PANUVEX-747088 format. One record per residue: x negated, y negated, z of N, C-alpha, C, O in turn. Coordinates in steps of 0.1 Angstrom, whole numbers, plus 5000, padded with zeros to 4 digits. Example, Ala and Ser with C-alpha at 12.3 -4.5 7.8 and 13.67 -1.06 7.14 Angstrom:
2
486850575078487750455078486850335078485850335085487250225071486350115071487150005079486649895080
This chain:
221
808830023893808230123883809130133870808630123859810530153874811430143861811030013856810630033845811029903859810829773850809629793844809529763832808729833850807429853842807429973831806729973820808130043833808530153822809230073812808830093801809930013814810929943804810029833798810329803787809429783802808429683798807529753786807529713774806829863791805829933782806729993770806229993759807930043772808730103760809029973752809129993740809229853756809829743747808629693739808729643728807429723747805929673741805629783729805329743718805829903733805730003723806629983710806230003698807629953715808829943703808229833695807729863684808129683701807729573694806429613685806529593673805329683691803929713684804429793672804029773661805229873674805629983660806229883650805929873638807229813655808029723644807029633639807229603628806029583645805029493639804329593631804229563619803929693635803029773625803629823612803029833602805129853614806029903604806029773594805529783583806429683599806429553590805229513583805229483571803929503592802729463585802329573572801829543561802729693578802229803569803029773556802329763546804529753555805129733542804929593536805129583524804429473543803929393537802629413529802529373517801529493536800329503530800529603519799929593508801529703520801729803506802329703498801629693488803329633497803729523489802629453481802729443469801529413491800529313487799629413475799129373465799629543481798729643471799329673460798729663449800629703462801229753451801429653440801129703429801929543440802229433429800729453419800829483407799629433426798529393415797929543412796929543405798529663416797929763413798929813400798529873390800229773402801129783390800629713381800129763371800529583382800029493373798929533365799029513353797829583371796629653366797029753357796729743346797829883362798329973353799029953343798930023333799929863344800629803329799429763323799229833313798729683325797629623316796829743309796729743297796429823315795729953311796530033301796030093292797830033302798830113295799130023282799530073271799129903284799229813273798029833262798229863251796929813267795629833260795429953253795129963241795730063263795730203255796730203243796430253233797630153244798830153232798530073219799230083208797229993222797129893211797429743212797029653204798129723223798529583227797429513232797229513244796529443224795129403229795629263233794829203239796729193231797129053234797529043247797728933253797729183255798429173269797329093274796229073269797929023288797028973299797729013311798929033311796829013323797429043335797328883343796328813344798228873347798828743356798528753370799428773378797428743374797128763390796428633397795228623398797228533401796428403404795628423416794828333419795828523425795328573436793628563438793028633431792928483446791528483447791028603455790228593464791328713451790828813458790328923450790128903438790029033454789629143446790529203432790229253421791729173437792529223425792429123415792329143403792428993420792428883408791028873402791028813391789728923407788528923402788829053390788529043378789229153396789629263386790329203374789729203364791529143375792529093364791629013356791629023344790828923362789828843352789128903343789028873331788529003349787429103340788429173330787929193318789629203333790329283327790829203314790829243303791329073318791528983306790228973298790328993286789128933303788128923294787729023286787129003276787929153289787529283281788629293271788329333259789829263275791129273263790729163253790729183241790529043258790128933245788828953236788828923224787729023244786729053236787029183228786629183216787729273232788629383219789229333212789129383201790129213213791029143203790129093195790429113183789129033197788228933188787329053179787029043167786929153186786329253179787429343168787029393158788429343172789229403161789729303150789929343138790029183154789929093144788829093133788929113121787829063140786629103128786529213123785929213112787029323126787129453118788129433107787929463095789329383111790429383100789629283091789629313079788929163094788629063083787629143075787629133063786829223083785729293072786429403063786129433052787429453070788029553059788729503047788729543035789329373052790029303041789029263030789429263018787729213034786929183023786229293016786129293004785929383024785629533018786529573006786129592995787829573011788929613002789129512989789529552978788829402992789029292982787329322972787329312960786429342978785229392968785529482960785429462948786129622966786129732962787229702949787129762938788129632952789129602939788529522930788829532918787529432933786829382922786029442914786029412902785329522919784329612914784929722905784329752895786229772910786929852903787329802889787129862879787829652891788029602879787029592867787029622855786029552875784729542868784229662862783729662850784329762868784029902862785029952851784530022842786329912853787329962840786729862830786429922819786429732830786129642819784929722812784929752800783929742820782629792815782529902809781729922800783730022814783830152808784530102795784030132784785430032795786230002780785029942771785129962759784029872775783229802767782229902763781629882752782030012771780930132768781730232755781130292746783030232757783730312750783830252735784530302726781530022716781129972708780530032698780029972689781230012723779730042719779830202713779430212702780330302720780030432715780730442701780230512692782030372698782630362684781730322675781330382665781230192680780330132670778930222667778430212656778530292675777030372671777830502665777130582659779030542666779530672657779730602643779330672634780230502641780630462627779030412621778930432608778030362628776530332621776130482619775730512608776130572626775530672626776330772614775730852606777530752616778330842603778230782589778330852578778030642588777630592577776330632573776130682562775430622582774030692579773730822572773030852562774430892581774431042576775131052563774731132555776230982561777030982548776430962535776631032525775430852535774830792524773330822524772530752518772930932533771530962529771131072525771731172528770231082518769831222509769331332516768331312524769731452515769431562522767831562526767031512518767331612540766131592543765631462547764531472552766231352546765731212548766031192565766731262571765431072569765531052582766130952584766430872576766430942600767330842606766630782618766530862627766130652619765630602628766530512636767430432632766230542652766930462658766130362670765230412677766330262671765230192682766130092691767330062688765530052701766229982711765029892717764129932723765429752715764429672722765229562731766129502728764729552742765329472752764529332756763329322754765029232761764429132766765129122780765629222786765028952786765828952799767128932798767828942808767728892786769028872784769928952775771128952778769329032765769929092757769129232752767929252754769929322744769429432741769629442725770529372720768829512716769129472703768829652700767829712704769729702693769829832688770029832673770929782667768929892667768929892651768730062650768130132658769530092636769530222631769430202616770130132608768330282613767630232597767630402590767030502595768330402580768530512572767430522558766730422556767330632551766730622540767830652530767530732520768830612530770130662519769830572508768730542503771230522502771430482489771030352489770530302479771330282499771030142502772430052496773530092492772029932498773129822494772629742486771729672489773329742471772729632463773029492470773829452479771829402463771829262469772929192470773329132479773529202458774729112456776029152464777029082465775929272470777029332478776729342495777629382503775429282499775229272512775929192520776129222532776429092515777028992523778429032526779028972535779129122518780429182516780529302527781629332532779529352529779729512533780729512547781329612550780729402554781929362567782929332564783729302573783529332549784729282547785729402546785229502541786929412551787829512551787929582533788029512523787929712534788129772523787129742513787429802502786129682514784929662505784029782504783529832514783729832493782829942493781629902484782129872473780429892484779429852473779629942460780330052460778929882451779229972438778530122437779030212431777530142443776530252443777530342453777730462451777930282463779030372472780030432466780330552468780830342458781830412449781330522439781930622437780030492433779430592425779130742431779130842424778930732444778330842453779530952455780730922454779131082457780231162460780931142473781931222475780731052482781331032493782430952493782430852485783630972500784830902500784630812510783730832518785330702511785430622523786430502517786630462505787230452530788030362531787430202533788230102534786330182533785730052535786030022547786029892548786530092560786830042571786030042583786330002594784930112580783930152593783130042595782930022606782529972586781629862591782529732594782129662603783529712590784329572596784829632609784829562619785229752611785829792623784529772634784629702644783429832629782329792642781829662643781329622653782029572633781729402633782729342644782529262653784029402641785329362651785229372664785629282672784629522667784329532680783229452687783429412698782129422680781129382687781629212688781229142697782329182677782629022679783529002692783428912701784529102693785429082704784729082717785229012726783529132719782829122730781829022730780929032739781828922723780728842720779328872714778328802716779428982706778329032700778229042684779229032677777029052680777129072664776229162659775229212664776829192646775529282640775329212624776129142618774129252619773629212608773129362601772829462606773129322587772629432578771529382571771429262568770429492567769629432558769329582550769429692555768829542536768929682528768229642514768229532508767729772511767029772496767729872490767729982495768529862479769029972470768130082467767230062459768530202473767630292466766630352478766230472477766230272488765530282497766130302511765530362520767130242514768030262528768330142533767930042527769130132546769530012549769330022564769130122570769429902571769429902586770229802591770229692586771129842602772029772607771529752623771329842631771529632626771029582640772229522647773029442641772329562658773329502669772629432680771729492685773029302683772429252696773629232707774529152706773329312718774229332728774029262741772929312746774429172750774029102763773929202774774729302776773029182780772529292793773429242803773629122806773929342809774729322824773629282832772529322831774029172843773129142852772829292862773729372862771829292868771229362878771329332891771229402901771529202892771929132907773129182913774129182907773029242928774229292933775029192935774629082940776329242932777629152934778229132949779229062951
């Protein structure tokens, strides 16, 4: 009986030791993959999409690690595409901003040119007369004309009105002062943008100034 009792006690002790050892080994086998998965989750959550889980085991944990790495890779590729798209968008915005600044500068001919022509028409027109403004366009350009019913320009002076400080004889005889800089400035502004202006006039009947402007493309950039 004593021997049997000791054998039972020894067997129980051995079984308990085996159970504890097996449990520790099993716990370690679970803990390492779980910790690796948790570390991977934390890395992804912190923005480290390049992190990968190294679990070579061909079990459930290895299966989870493989799918986790696939998900991380896909997120990394999507993030790279988003960065490329953002960079391209920023570049396009910068280019459009430069283009808008350039166009705004050109709009400021244009406004100065229109002011000069309108001021001249008013200055040298008789009270109660009319000033006509027309605009014609084709596929490539716009033609702007301003016609007054003023004192006109003598034929011999017509080719000189765009020269700096030149004033025609009848303009000098009029009651209006001027420095002869308006029309030369208008032509210089237009020529700086590859545009042109011409004058036609009949003395005593009025003048027409015509500017040709290239049209901006309506195609999306």
